[in-house]
Residue frames relative to the residue before (quaternion, step in Angstrom):
aa qw qx qy qz dx dy dz
M 1.0000 0.0000 0.0000 0.0000 0.00 0.00 0.00
R 0.4333 -0.6826 0.5248 0.2663 3.51 -1.01 0.81
K 0.1981 -0.7886 0.5771 0.0758 3.56 -0.89 0.99
L 0.2692 -0.7403 0.5952 0.1589 3.55 -0.89 0.95
I 0.2536 -0.8027 0.5263 0.1195 3.57 -0.46 1.22
S 0.7920 0.0024 -0.0160 0.6103 3.57 0.97 -0.76
F 0.0444 -0.7827 0.6208 -0.0064 3.52 -0.99 0.87
L 0.0833 -0.8645 0.4956 0.0075 3.53 0.08 1.32
S 0.8015 -0.0748 0.0360 0.5922 3.56 1.06 -0.61
C 0.0179 0.8045 -0.5926 0.0368 3.55 -1.01 0.73
I 0.0556 0.7975 -0.5944 0.0871 3.58 -0.56 1.14
F 0.2221 -0.7786 0.5724 0.1297 3.58 -0.76 0.96
L 0.0575 0.7762 -0.6222 0.0838 3.55 -0.72 1.15
A 0.8412 -0.0971 0.0188 0.5316 3.54 -0.60 1.20
G 0.7147 -0.4722 0.2461 0.4535 3.55 1.02 0.83
I 0.6145 0.5305 -0.3530 0.4651 3.61 1.28 0.07
M 0.2924 -0.7702 0.5423 0.1648 3.58 -0.88 0.93
H 0.1608 -0.7393 0.6484 0.0841 3.54 -0.90 1.03
A 0.1530 0.8273 -0.5196 0.1491 3.59 -0.50 1.06
Q 0.2386 -0.6849 0.6622 0.1885 3.46 -1.38 0.40
V 0.1524 0.8383 -0.4800 0.2086 3.53 0.06 1.34
T 0.1700 -0.7204 0.6575 0.1405 3.52 -1.18 0.66
I 0.1388 -0.8080 0.5725 0.0124 3.54 -0.78 1.12
I 0.1457 -0.7345 0.6519 0.1193 3.55 -1.16 0.67
D 0.1369 0.7831 -0.5900 0.1410 3.55 -0.78 1.04
S 0.2261 -0.7581 0.5885 0.1666 3.57 -1.27 -0.10
I 0.1655 -0.7392 0.6363 0.1460 3.53 -1.34 0.31
Y 0.4451 -0.6568 0.5348 0.2905 3.55 -1.29 0.35
S 0.1743 0.7816 -0.5716 0.1786 3.57 -0.56 1.17
G 0.8466 0.1100 -0.0908 0.5128 3.56 -0.95 0.86
G 0.6986 -0.4962 0.2732 0.4372 3.59 1.03 0.72
M 0.7500 0.2969 -0.2071 0.5535 3.61 1.20 0.30
Y 0.4996 -0.6098 0.5115 0.3420 3.53 -1.30 0.29
R 0.1029 -0.7842 0.6115 0.0229 3.54 -0.90 1.02
N 0.2211 -0.8162 0.5226 0.1091 3.58 -0.72 1.01
Y 0.0716 -0.7866 0.6133 0.0006 3.51 -1.30 0.48
R 0.3238 -0.6728 0.6225 0.2343 3.51 -1.42 0.27
M 0.0532 -0.7957 0.6030 0.0199 3.55 -1.10 0.62
Y 0.1957 -0.7787 0.5886 0.0945 3.55 -0.93 0.95
I 0.1616 -0.7719 0.6119 0.0604 3.54 -0.81 1.12
P 0.3633 -0.7732 0.4679 0.2264 3.62 -0.47 1.11
T 0.7228 -0.4786 0.3061 0.3934 3.52 -1.30 0.47
A 0.7554 0.4434 -0.2248 0.4269 3.56 0.79 -1.02
Y 0.4958 0.6812 -0.4421 0.3077 3.62 1.19 -0.24
D 0.0612 0.7976 -0.5985 0.0437 3.57 -0.87 0.97
G 0.5715 -0.6394 0.3595 0.3677 3.59 1.27 0.16
S 0.5288 0.6625 -0.4064 0.3409 3.59 1.21 -0.12
E 0.7815 0.1916 -0.1046 0.5845 3.58 1.18 -0.56
A 0.5248 -0.6208 0.4783 0.3324 3.56 -1.13 0.65
V 0.1453 -0.8056 0.5728 0.0428 3.58 -0.89 0.96
P 0.5710 -0.5896 0.4371 0.3676 3.61 -1.19 0.44
L 0.2408 -0.7346 0.6156 0.1531 3.54 -1.34 0.39
L 0.0933 -0.7966 0.5969 0.0215 3.56 -0.90 0.99
F 0.2655 -0.7122 0.6293 0.1624 3.56 -0.88 1.00
N 0.0641 -0.7640 0.6417 0.0205 3.57 -0.99 0.91
L 0.0957 -0.8693 0.4846 -0.0166 3.57 0.00 1.37
H 0.4401 -0.7222 0.4814 0.2301 3.55 -0.86 1.05
G 0.5319 -0.6196 0.4816 0.3183 3.53 -1.34 0.27
Y 0.7136 -0.4273 0.3345 0.4431 3.54 -1.35 0.10
S 0.8333 0.1644 -0.2006 0.4881 3.54 -1.01 1.02
S 0.5982 0.5210 -0.3774 0.4777 3.59 1.26 -0.01
D 0.2510 -0.7397 0.5852 0.2178 3.57 -1.24 -0.40
N 0.7211 -0.4709 0.2784 0.4251 3.55 -1.26 0.12
F 0.5946 0.5477 -0.3729 0.4553 3.60 1.13 -0.51
G 0.6634 0.4987 -0.2990 0.4709 3.56 0.93 -0.88
Q 0.6582 0.5021 -0.3124 0.4660 3.57 0.99 -0.79
A 0.6103 0.5556 -0.3485 0.4443 3.59 1.07 -0.69
L 0.6771 0.4620 -0.2837 0.4975 3.58 1.09 -0.69
Y 0.7033 0.5010 -0.2681 0.4272 3.54 0.90 -0.99
A 0.7821 0.1259 -0.0389 0.6091 3.58 0.98 -0.91
N 0.0143 -0.8605 0.5064 -0.0533 3.53 0.36 1.34
F 0.1065 -0.8166 0.5671 0.0154 3.57 -0.37 1.29
N 0.4149 0.7630 -0.4449 0.2184 3.61 1.21 -0.21
P 0.6737 0.4791 -0.3346 0.4523 3.66 0.78 -0.81
I 0.6459 0.5019 -0.3208 0.4775 3.59 1.05 -0.73
A 0.6360 0.5320 -0.3267 0.4536 3.59 1.00 -0.83
D 0.6326 0.5380 -0.3362 0.4442 3.60 1.01 -0.76
T 0.6966 0.4537 -0.2631 0.4895 3.56 1.06 -0.75
A 0.7717 0.3770 -0.1835 0.4782 3.57 0.85 -1.02
G 0.4130 -0.7710 0.4179 0.2458 3.58 1.26 -0.24
F 0.4932 0.6279 -0.4704 0.3757 3.61 0.89 0.88
I 0.4314 -0.6715 0.5412 0.2649 3.56 -1.26 0.47
T 0.1972 -0.7776 0.5898 0.0925 3.57 -0.93 0.95
V 0.1025 -0.7835 0.6121 0.0302 3.56 -0.90 1.00
L 0.0846 -0.7910 0.6059 0.0029 3.55 -0.82 1.09
P 0.1287 -0.8160 0.5610 0.0543 3.60 -0.08 1.26
N 0.3803 -0.6731 0.5718 0.2745 3.54 -1.35 0.16
G 0.4046 -0.6595 0.5738 0.2684 3.53 -1.11 0.72
T 0.5436 -0.5897 0.4715 0.3667 3.56 -1.30 0.07
F 0.5798 -0.5932 0.4361 0.3491 3.57 -1.34 0.08
D 0.3457 -0.7242 0.5556 0.2176 3.56 -1.02 0.81
A 0.7681 -0.3728 0.2521 0.4556 3.58 -1.29 -0.17
F 0.6891 0.4564 -0.2719 0.4929 3.58 1.23 -0.40
G 0.5495 -0.6429 0.3793 0.3752 3.55 1.30 0.14
L 0.5566 0.5960 -0.3828 0.4341 3.58 1.24 0.44
R 0.4829 -0.6772 0.4694 0.2966 3.58 -0.95 0.83
Y 0.0851 0.7900 -0.5999 0.0937 3.53 -1.05 0.82
W 0.3881 -0.6552 0.5879 0.2728 3.51 -1.42 0.18
N 0.3755 -0.7616 0.4936 0.1883 3.56 -0.77 1.06
C 0.3357 0.7421 -0.5092 0.2780 3.57 0.20 1.31
F 0.5625 0.6097 -0.3760 0.4129 3.59 1.18 0.56
V 0.7055 0.3509 -0.2544 0.5607 3.59 1.28 0.07
A 0.6960 -0.4632 0.3278 0.4400 3.56 -1.27 0.20
P 0.5810 -0.5710 0.4379 0.3803 3.60 -1.07 0.63
G 0.7319 0.3936 -0.3066 0.4641 3.56 -1.02 0.81
I 0.6607 0.4424 -0.3063 0.5234 3.57 1.28 -0.16
G 0.8329 0.1216 -0.1158 0.5273 3.57 -0.66 1.09
V 0.7985 -0.2875 0.2241 0.4791 3.53 -1.31 -0.39
D 0.3120 -0.7469 0.5607 0.1743 3.57 -0.96 0.92
D 0.1265 -0.8277 0.5453 0.0386 3.57 0.03 1.31
V 0.5624 0.5746 -0.3962 0.4432 3.60 1.14 -0.46
Q 0.6765 0.4765 -0.2916 0.4798 3.58 0.90 -0.89
F 0.6142 0.5525 -0.3459 0.4449 3.59 1.01 -0.79
L 0.7091 0.4503 -0.2773 0.4663 3.58 0.81 -0.95
S 0.5962 0.5283 -0.3599 0.4856 3.59 1.14 -0.51
D 0.6480 0.5043 -0.3102 0.4791 3.59 0.97 -0.86
L 0.6440 0.5295 -0.3222 0.4484 3.57 1.04 -0.77
I 0.5890 0.5432 -0.3658 0.4735 3.60 1.06 -0.64
D 0.6623 0.5105 -0.3030 0.4571 3.59 0.90 -0.95
S 0.6736 0.5149 -0.2989 0.4380 3.56 0.91 -0.95
V 0.6777 0.4782 -0.2916 0.4765 3.58 0.89 -0.93
A 0.6773 0.5025 -0.2929 0.4505 3.58 0.95 -0.90
A 0.6058 0.5596 -0.3586 0.4374 3.60 1.17 -0.47
E 0.7611 0.3648 -0.1856 0.5032 3.58 1.14 -0.55
Y 0.7704 0.2440 -0.1372 0.5728 3.58 1.17 -0.56
N 0.5197 -0.6420 0.4721 0.3080 3.54 -1.20 0.56
I 0.0222 0.8321 -0.5456 0.0973 3.55 0.11 1.39
D 0.3493 -0.6877 0.5958 0.2238 3.54 -1.04 0.83
L 0.2607 -0.8200 0.4919 0.1328 3.59 -0.14 1.27
N 0.5917 0.5300 -0.3818 0.4725 3.58 1.25 0.03
R 0.7360 0.3416 -0.2060 0.5470 3.58 1.30 -0.12
V 0.3070 0.7084 -0.5578 0.3044 3.55 0.62 1.23
Y 0.0372 -0.8205 0.5678 -0.0551 3.57 -0.66 1.17
S 0.1663 -0.7739 0.5984 0.1240 3.55 -1.29 0.27
T 0.0360 0.7496 -0.6608 0.0102 3.50 -1.19 0.75
G 0.0838 0.8138 -0.5728 0.0504 3.57 -1.22 0.23
M 0.4544 -0.6711 0.5327 0.2436 3.47 -1.38 0.42
S 0.8616 0.0072 -0.0114 0.5074 3.57 -0.93 0.94
N 0.8186 0.0866 -0.0240 0.5672 3.63 -0.44 -1.16
G 0.6275 0.5203 -0.3247 0.4797 3.58 1.16 -0.62
G 0.6136 0.5196 -0.3398 0.4878 3.59 1.18 -0.52
F 0.6044 0.5337 -0.3363 0.4866 3.56 1.08 -0.76
M 0.6821 0.4918 -0.2914 0.4561 3.57 0.90 -0.95
S 0.6113 0.5405 -0.3582 0.4537 3.59 1.05 -0.64
Y 0.6354 0.5012 -0.3242 0.4899 3.59 1.03 -0.73
T 0.6196 0.5370 -0.3419 0.4592 3.59 1.04 -0.74
L 0.6461 0.4997 -0.3228 0.4782 3.59 0.99 -0.75
A 0.6182 0.5377 -0.3462 0.4570 3.60 1.02 -0.74
C 0.7042 0.4618 -0.2521 0.4767 3.56 1.04 -0.79
E 0.8406 0.2633 -0.0646 0.4689 3.57 0.79 -1.07
L 0.7490 0.2587 -0.2033 0.5751 3.60 1.25 0.00
S 0.2098 0.8306 -0.4952 0.1444 3.57 1.13 0.65
E 0.5789 0.5847 -0.3879 0.4153 3.60 1.16 -0.36
R 0.7533 0.3359 -0.1972 0.5300 3.59 1.29 -0.22
I 0.7087 0.4218 -0.2384 0.5128 3.59 1.20 -0.49
A 0.3304 -0.7774 0.5033 0.1821 3.58 -0.67 1.09
A 0.7911 -0.1164 0.1407 0.5838 3.61 0.87 -0.95
I 0.1856 -0.7955 0.5705 0.0853 3.57 -1.20 0.50
A 0.1342 -0.7422 0.6462 0.1164 3.51 -1.40 0.30
S 0.1324 -0.7938 0.5919 0.0438 3.56 -0.95 0.92
V 0.1229 -0.7600 0.6350 0.0643 3.53 -1.02 0.90
A 0.8600 -0.0682 -0.0042 0.5057 3.58 -0.64 1.20
G 0.6419 0.4597 -0.3663 0.4924 3.57 1.04 0.74
T 0.1670 -0.7824 0.5894 0.1123 3.60 -0.97 0.76
I 0.5897 -0.5388 0.4338 0.4168 3.60 -0.93 -0.89
D 0.4626 -0.6727 0.5088 0.2730 3.55 -0.95 0.91
K 0.5346 -0.6648 0.4163 0.3144 3.58 -0.90 0.90
D 0.6658 0.4918 -0.3146 0.4647 3.60 1.03 -0.64
R 0.6877 0.5080 -0.2862 0.4326 3.59 1.08 -0.64
L 0.6043 0.6084 -0.3723 0.3550 3.60 0.99 -0.71
S 0.6015 0.5807 -0.3695 0.4056 3.58 1.07 -0.60
Y 0.6733 0.4664 -0.2937 0.4928 3.60 1.24 -0.31
C 0.4335 0.7112 -0.4575 0.3113 3.58 1.27 0.03
N 0.1019 0.7945 -0.5875 0.1153 3.55 -0.77 1.06
A 0.0127 0.8319 -0.5525 0.0501 3.55 0.73 1.09
Q 0.3540 -0.7827 0.4863 0.1600 3.55 -0.81 1.08
H 0.7710 0.1678 -0.1290 0.6006 3.58 1.26 -0.04
N 0.6321 -0.4693 0.4132 0.4577 3.56 -1.26 0.03
V 0.1486 -0.8041 0.5735 0.0503 3.57 -0.75 1.05
P 0.3224 -0.7372 0.5572 0.2052 3.62 -0.45 1.12
V 0.0938 -0.8090 0.5801 -0.0181 3.57 -0.88 1.04
L 0.0629 -0.7497 0.6581 0.0297 3.53 -1.08 0.91
H 0.0518 -0.8207 0.5684 -0.0262 3.57 -0.79 1.01
F 0.1069 -0.7502 0.6502 0.0550 3.56 -1.10 0.87
H 0.1790 0.7942 -0.5682 0.1198 3.60 -0.88 0.84
G 0.3650 -0.7282 0.5464 0.1951 3.53 -1.04 0.88
T 0.4710 -0.6926 0.4691 0.2801 3.57 -0.95 0.85
A 0.7152 0.3892 -0.2425 0.5275 3.61 1.26 -0.34
D 0.2731 0.7787 -0.5175 0.2265 3.58 1.19 0.53
P 0.2327 -0.8087 0.5238 0.1322 3.64 -0.53 1.11
T 0.6563 0.5320 -0.2982 0.4442 3.60 1.24 -0.35
V 0.7551 0.0475 -0.0119 0.6538 3.56 0.92 -0.97
P 0.2743 -0.8211 0.4713 0.1686 3.60 0.11 1.27
Y 0.5599 -0.5982 0.4586 0.3441 3.53 -1.15 0.67
G 0.7285 0.4141 -0.2320 0.4939 3.59 0.98 -0.83
D 0.7193 -0.4441 0.3244 0.4244 3.54 -1.36 -0.02
N 0.0304 0.7659 -0.6422 0.0032 3.55 -1.25 0.56
L 0.7440 -0.4431 0.2627 0.4255 3.57 -1.27 0.14
A 0.7721 0.3986 -0.1937 0.4554 3.59 0.94 -0.87
F 0.8150 0.2353 -0.0773 0.5238 3.58 0.91 -0.96
F 0.4962 -0.6124 0.5159 0.3355 3.53 -1.21 0.51
S 0.5481 -0.5996 0.4684 0.3474 3.55 -1.14 0.62
V 0.6476 -0.5053 0.3910 0.4152 3.55 -1.25 0.35
D 0.6597 0.5103 -0.3182 0.4508 3.59 0.89 -0.87
S 0.6292 0.5294 -0.3353 0.4598 3.59 1.05 -0.72
V 0.6562 0.5053 -0.3085 0.4678 3.57 0.95 -0.87
I 0.6409 0.5096 -0.3229 0.4747 3.57 0.97 -0.83
N 0.6451 0.5239 -0.3215 0.4539 3.60 0.93 -0.87
Y 0.6291 0.5467 -0.3371 0.4378 3.56 1.00 -0.82
W 0.7398 0.4110 -0.2454 0.4729 3.59 0.77 -1.00
V 0.5530 0.5700 -0.3953 0.4615 3.60 1.16 -0.44
A 0.6770 0.4699 -0.2867 0.4884 3.57 0.95 -0.89
H 0.6626 0.5173 -0.3174 0.4389 3.59 0.89 -0.90
N 0.7488 0.4015 -0.2128 0.4825 3.59 0.93 -0.89
H 0.3476 -0.7659 0.4712 0.2656 3.58 1.34 -0.11
T 0.2595 0.7685 -0.5343 0.2380 3.54 0.88 0.98
D 0.6785 -0.4011 0.3809 0.4833 3.53 -1.32 -0.13
A 0.4669 -0.6883 0.4805 0.2783 3.57 -1.01 0.80
T 0.7285 0.3559 -0.2062 0.5478 3.57 1.15 -0.62
P 0.3187 -0.7870 0.4942 0.1864 3.60 -0.62 1.06
V 0.4537 -0.5873 0.5763 0.3420 3.49 -1.40 0.19
F 0.1910 -0.8177 0.5397 0.0599 3.56 -0.62 1.19
T 0.0087 0.7723 -0.6349 0.0188 3.54 -1.06 0.88
E 0.2953 -0.7206 0.5972 0.1921 3.54 -0.94 0.87
V 0.3659 -0.7461 0.5143 0.2123 3.56 -0.58 1.17
P 0.5194 -0.6468 0.4471 0.3346 3.63 -0.85 0.87
D 0.3820 -0.7275 0.5292 0.2116 3.57 -0.91 0.98
I 0.0842 -0.8510 0.5182 0.0107 3.53 0.43 1.30
V 0.7579 0.2545 -0.1399 0.5841 3.57 0.95 -0.92
T 0.1809 -0.8434 0.5009 0.0716 3.57 -0.07 1.29
T 0.6700 0.5190 -0.2937 0.4422 3.60 1.24 -0.22
D 0.5498 0.6512 -0.3928 0.3455 3.61 1.22 0.05
G 0.5157 -0.6940 0.3906 0.3160 3.61 1.26 0.12
S 0.7587 0.3007 -0.1793 0.5493 3.60 1.21 0.24
T 0.1857 -0.7264 0.6427 0.1576 3.50 -1.41 0.22
A 0.3106 -0.7648 0.5385 0.1689 3.58 -1.25 0.22
E 0.1435 -0.7512 0.6398 0.0753 3.51 -1.23 0.75
H 0.2003 -0.7888 0.5756 0.0802 3.56 -1.00 0.85
Y 0.0684 -0.7895 0.6098 -0.0108 3.57 -0.79 1.12
V 0.0700 -0.8027 0.5922 -0.0017 3.59 -0.78 1.06
Y 0.1317 -0.7622 0.6322 0.0457 3.57 -0.73 1.17
G 0.0622 -0.8589 0.5078 -0.0220 3.55 -0.17 1.32
N 0.7468 0.4496 -0.3012 0.3866 3.51 -1.45 -0.25
G 0.2821 0.7541 -0.5398 0.2457 3.59 1.00 0.75
W 0.6421 -0.4845 0.4043 0.4352 3.53 -1.27 0.30
T 0.8257 0.0957 -0.1522 0.5347 3.56 -1.09 0.85
D 0.6104 -0.6222 0.3158 0.3749 3.56 1.12 0.85
S 0.3607 0.7267 -0.5078 0.2897 3.59 1.15 0.48
R 0.1416 -0.7882 0.5955 0.0634 3.57 -1.13 0.69
V 0.2246 -0.6989 0.6511 0.1925 3.49 -1.41 0.19
E 0.0206 -0.8053 0.5923 -0.0157 3.58 -0.82 1.00
L 0.1115 -0.7820 0.6120 0.0398 3.53 -1.12 0.78
Y 0.1261 -0.7191 0.6770 0.0933 3.53 -1.08 0.89
K 0.1281 -0.7924 0.5959 0.0239 3.53 -0.40 1.28
I 0.1855 -0.8079 0.5553 0.0678 3.56 -0.46 1.27
I 0.2538 -0.7968 0.5335 0.1269 3.57 -0.21 1.30
G 0.8202 0.1419 -0.1495 0.5337 3.56 -0.54 1.22
G 0.5128 0.6559 -0.4141 0.3679 3.59 1.25 -0.10
E 0.3305 -0.7396 0.5544 0.1910 3.56 -1.16 0.62
H 0.7590 -0.3669 0.2758 0.4618 3.58 -1.26 -0.44
T 0.4025 0.7283 -0.4234 0.3583 3.54 0.60 1.22
W 0.4814 -0.6495 0.5212 0.2733 3.54 -1.40 0.34
P 0.3870 -0.7475 0.4785 0.2501 3.65 -0.38 1.13
G 0.8182 0.2778 -0.2139 0.4556 3.53 -0.99 0.89
T 0.5077 0.6536 -0.4346 0.3552 3.59 1.23 -0.17
A 0.4970 -0.6448 0.4940 0.3053 3.53 -1.24 0.52
I 0.6359 0.4930 -0.3200 0.5002 3.59 1.29 -0.31
T 0.0160 0.8711 -0.4840 0.0816 3.56 -0.05 1.31
F 0.5208 0.6753 -0.4119 0.3211 3.62 1.21 -0.04
L 0.5648 0.6288 -0.3781 0.3778 3.61 1.24 -0.11
G 0.7592 -0.2564 0.1705 0.5734 3.59 1.26 -0.09
I 0.7172 -0.4114 0.3139 0.4667 3.55 -1.30 0.03
T 0.0597 -0.8274 0.5550 -0.0613 3.54 -0.55 1.29
N 0.3487 -0.7580 0.5136 0.2002 3.55 -0.56 1.13
Q 0.1711 -0.7994 0.5719 0.0680 3.55 -0.96 0.95
D 0.4858 0.6572 -0.4377 0.3748 3.58 1.26 0.20
V 0.7452 0.2737 -0.1489 0.5895 3.56 1.28 -0.48
N 0.2198 -0.7347 0.6246 0.1479 3.57 -1.02 0.82
A 0.3403 -0.7908 0.4700 0.1950 3.55 -0.16 1.32
C 0.6309 0.5428 -0.3525 0.4278 3.61 0.91 -0.81
K 0.6815 0.4812 -0.2931 0.4671 3.59 0.87 -0.93
E 0.6783 0.4897 -0.2963 0.4608 3.58 0.93 -0.88
I 0.6209 0.5419 -0.3447 0.4494 3.58 1.05 -0.74
W 0.6973 0.4435 -0.2968 0.4784 3.59 0.83 -0.88
R 0.5874 0.5632 -0.3669 0.4508 3.60 1.04 -0.69
F 0.7057 0.4606 -0.2608 0.4710 3.57 0.92 -0.92
L 0.7252 0.4674 -0.2718 0.4263 3.60 0.63 -1.10
S 0.6703 0.5650 -0.3106 0.3675 3.56 0.88 -0.96
Q 0.5647 0.6173 -0.3825 0.3922 3.61 1.22 -0.24
Y 0.7550 0.4680 -0.1818 0.4218 3.54 1.11 -0.74
R 0.1331 -0.7553 0.6393 0.0562 3.49 -1.23 0.78
L 0.5499 -0.6454 0.4261 0.3156 3.54 -0.98 0.89
D 0.6666 0.5144 -0.3272 0.4290 3.60 0.89 -0.84
E 0.6579 0.4867 -0.3137 0.4815 3.60 1.11 -0.60
L 0.6684 0.4952 -0.3011 0.4663 3.59 1.01 -0.78
S 0.7044 0.4670 -0.2544 0.4701 3.57 1.13 -0.65
S 0.4083 0.7134 -0.4823 0.3030 3.59 1.25 0.01
V 0.4666 -0.7064 0.4642 0.2605 3.56 -0.93 0.91
D 0.3387 -0.7220 0.5681 0.2030 3.55 -0.81 1.00
P 0.5459 -0.6476 0.4050 0.3443 3.62 -0.88 0.80
L 0.7680 0.1704 -0.1321 0.6030 3.60 1.15 -0.45
T 0.0693 -0.8093 0.5833 0.0081 3.57 -0.09 1.27
D 0.7151 -0.4313 0.3210 0.4467 3.56 -1.29 0.21
N 0.7172 0.4620 -0.2678 0.4476 3.56 0.81 -1.00
D 0.5643 0.5715 -0.3927 0.4480 3.58 1.20 -0.37
L 0.7500 0.4128 -0.2049 0.4745 3.54 0.97 -0.89
V 0.8323 0.0501 0.0723 0.5474 3.54 0.75 -1.11
Q 0.0629 -0.7599 0.6450 0.0502 3.54 -1.12 0.74
I 0.1258 -0.7753 0.6144 0.0750 3.56 -1.07 0.80
N 0.0638 0.7907 -0.6011 0.0968 3.55 -0.96 0.97
P 0.6056 -0.2442 -0.7572 -0.0114 1.57 -2.07 1.41
N 0.1181 -0.7791 0.6098 0.0849 3.56 -1.23 0.22
P 0.3846 -0.2272 -0.8350 0.3214 1.64 -0.91 2.37
A 0.2637 -0.7602 0.5807 0.1243 3.53 -1.28 0.57
D 0.3150 -0.7493 0.5557 0.1748 3.56 -1.25 0.49
Q 0.8417 0.1234 -0.0371 0.5244 3.60 0.26 -1.24
F 0.8163 0.0796 0.0004 0.5721 3.58 1.00 -0.85
L 0.1756 -0.7216 0.6563 0.1334 3.50 -1.32 0.50
V 0.1953 -0.7946 0.5681 0.0883 3.60 -0.74 1.05
I 0.1551 -0.7795 0.6040 0.0591 3.55 -0.82 1.09
N 0.0456 -0.7702 0.6361 0.0135 3.55 -0.92 0.98
S 0.0312 -0.8196 0.5704 -0.0433 3.56 -0.72 1.12
K 0.4616 -0.6633 0.5137 0.2881 3.54 -1.20 0.62
F 0.7414 0.2995 -0.1847 0.5714 3.56 1.30 -0.26
S 0.6582 -0.5049 0.3738 0.4148 3.56 -1.24 0.28
I 0.3040 -0.7444 0.5711 0.1654 3.55 -0.99 0.94
N 0.2017 -0.8202 0.5299 0.0767 3.54 -0.61 1.17
G 0.8140 -0.0517 0.0509 0.5764 3.57 1.13 -0.50
V 0.1171 -0.7716 0.6229 0.0537 3.55 -1.21 0.63
E 0.0371 -0.7754 0.6302 0.0109 3.56 -0.99 0.90
I 0.1929 -0.7350 0.6367 0.1307 3.56 -1.07 0.80
I 0.1058 -0.8159 0.5679 -0.0247 3.53 -0.70 1.19
N 0.3353 -0.7322 0.5486 0.2246 3.58 -0.87 0.88
M 0.6794 -0.5318 0.3268 0.3858 3.56 -1.27 0.20
N 0.5847 0.5185 -0.3915 0.4858 3.56 1.28 0.24
G 0.5664 -0.6268 0.3641 0.3920 3.55 1.34 0.14
Q 0.5214 0.6456 -0.4116 0.3768 3.60 1.25 0.18
I 0.3694 -0.6934 0.5715 0.2369 3.57 -1.00 0.87
I 0.1069 -0.8381 0.5343 0.0260 3.57 -0.47 1.18
K 0.7886 0.0620 -0.0765 0.6070 3.62 1.21 -0.27
Q 0.0833 -0.7788 0.6208 0.0341 3.55 -1.15 0.74
F 0.0753 -0.7882 0.6106 0.0168 3.56 -1.09 0.77
N 0.1885 -0.7605 0.6129 0.1019 3.55 -1.20 0.68
P 0.1626 -0.8467 0.5000 0.0815 3.61 0.07 1.27
A 0.3445 -0.7835 0.4670 0.2221 3.63 1.29 -0.05
G 0.7854 -0.3945 0.1862 0.4390 3.56 0.80 1.02
A 0.4106 0.7036 -0.4880 0.3133 3.62 1.18 0.22
T 0.3610 -0.7182 0.5473 0.2330 3.56 -1.23 0.43
Q 0.7402 0.2121 -0.1863 0.6103 3.59 1.32 -0.08
V 0.0063 -0.8073 0.5872 -0.0592 3.53 -0.80 1.08
N 0.2334 -0.7394 0.6161 0.1389 3.56 -1.04 0.87
I 0.1475 -0.8026 0.5762 0.0454 3.56 -0.66 1.15
P 0.3138 -0.7554 0.5377 0.2044 3.65 -0.58 1.05
L 0.1606 -0.8204 0.5473 0.0404 3.56 -0.95 0.94
S 0.3942 0.7725 -0.4504 0.2121 3.59 1.26 -0.12
E 0.6940 0.4788 -0.2859 0.4553 3.62 1.08 -0.63
L 0.5754 0.5985 -0.3800 0.4078 3.59 1.24 -0.19
A 0.4447 -0.6462 0.5458 0.2946 3.55 -1.13 0.66
Q 0.6147 -0.5379 0.4180 0.3976 3.57 -1.22 0.41
G 0.4737 0.6698 -0.4889 0.2966 3.55 -1.06 0.70
L 0.6127 -0.5449 0.4377 0.3690 3.51 -1.38 -0.18
Y 0.0330 -0.8011 0.5971 -0.0259 3.57 -0.95 0.95
L 0.3290 -0.6753 0.6126 0.2461 3.52 -1.36 0.30
I 0.1255 -0.7657 0.6247 0.0881 3.55 -1.10 0.69
K 0.1648 -0.7935 0.5846 0.0375 3.56 -0.71 1.19
I 0.0893 -0.8206 0.5639 -0.0260 3.53 -0.56 1.23
S 0.2151 -0.7828 0.5760 0.0958 3.57 -0.77 1.07
T 0.0301 0.7714 -0.6343 0.0429 3.56 -0.81 1.10
G 0.8006 -0.1396 0.0484 0.5808 3.55 0.03 1.27
D 0.7989 -0.2176 0.1954 0.5256 3.56 -0.71 -1.11
T 0.6321 0.5418 -0.3143 0.4561 3.59 1.29 -0.03
Y 0.1524 -0.7566 0.6294 0.0904 3.54 -1.10 0.82
I 0.1005 -0.7764 0.6213 0.0344 3.54 -0.87 1.01
T 0.0822 -0.7926 0.6034 0.0290 3.57 -0.84 0.97
Q 0.0240 0.7774 -0.6271 0.0415 3.54 -0.85 1.03
R 0.3853 -0.7036 0.5420 0.2505 3.54 -1.29 0.19
F 0.0013 -0.7835 0.6209 0.0264 3.57 -1.19 0.51
I 0.3707 -0.7056 0.5650 0.2131 3.52 -1.28 0.47
K 0.2372 -0.7347 0.6197 0.1408 3.56 -0.96 0.95
Q 0.3221 -0.7697 0.5262 0.1641 3.55 -0.61 1.18
């Protein structure tokens, strides 16, 4: 039975209910019942299709805690979108989590669950399926990136707060369109470090990946956010990588001195929390610009039209075949460092030796005249 947790106003007009309601419900997915919270804004009456925003909790938290910590309800009431806060399942320690740290097919399939949840909500509410977005804190930020990679046919854009991408999971990333990405991260985060570590890619590596994927400008527009609240122990920097294909962008809010926290939240005892930026407002400002049908439009010259690389994954050699003359090749690691350069002098087929490369994920930037094509490959 569906339970109404809060019922603030209810007016019946011509048989349509206008309500400001939080709902707790569940669906059956992957052989189990999965529960979620959902916020229906005041103005919703079903007459027009509205956006849907996933708001995903962090590790060991739950959807109730996330609803308090990252409260989108006031924004939803104004902007008219539905917010869905699902619960992850329990791990071996009895703590809720999103399963996005191992290869797909191992353990609970949270990608399928969230896809099923889109279907369930859309069957009952008038959802604009071109405006489905995801955001989340920490593990929920990791899961939002997983959706960008593995459910891009349904997710238009994502925002991550204090979550990056697991090194084992990125090799399965296969986003089918340019995915606009907004990222918030504290430089003093002790839980998910800003820099590189054994398990997760650094924030800069993740930004570099999506900059290449979206074909944005390589150099961002930098803005120092005004230090309005001087007592919060942190400042903020804003980086915007614009001019991506289909107008997609990548944005980073780098919180100098910030810890593993949600900027702008009223709950500040979890660590140094920046108050110069309201993450909820910035997330909706960013996500609401994008539509899946516009991002998925076919560019007349796609990467595969111009250049193909094989095999992928590769071991000793990578073969590049191009319809145009190749003027230069750069291999870039996930820290954004150029580690090898080649000058094919106008060839249309180039063999790139890989024996000196360590195993892992790399970007390869190929220059064909005035065009730069960036693809990713795995060195076995």
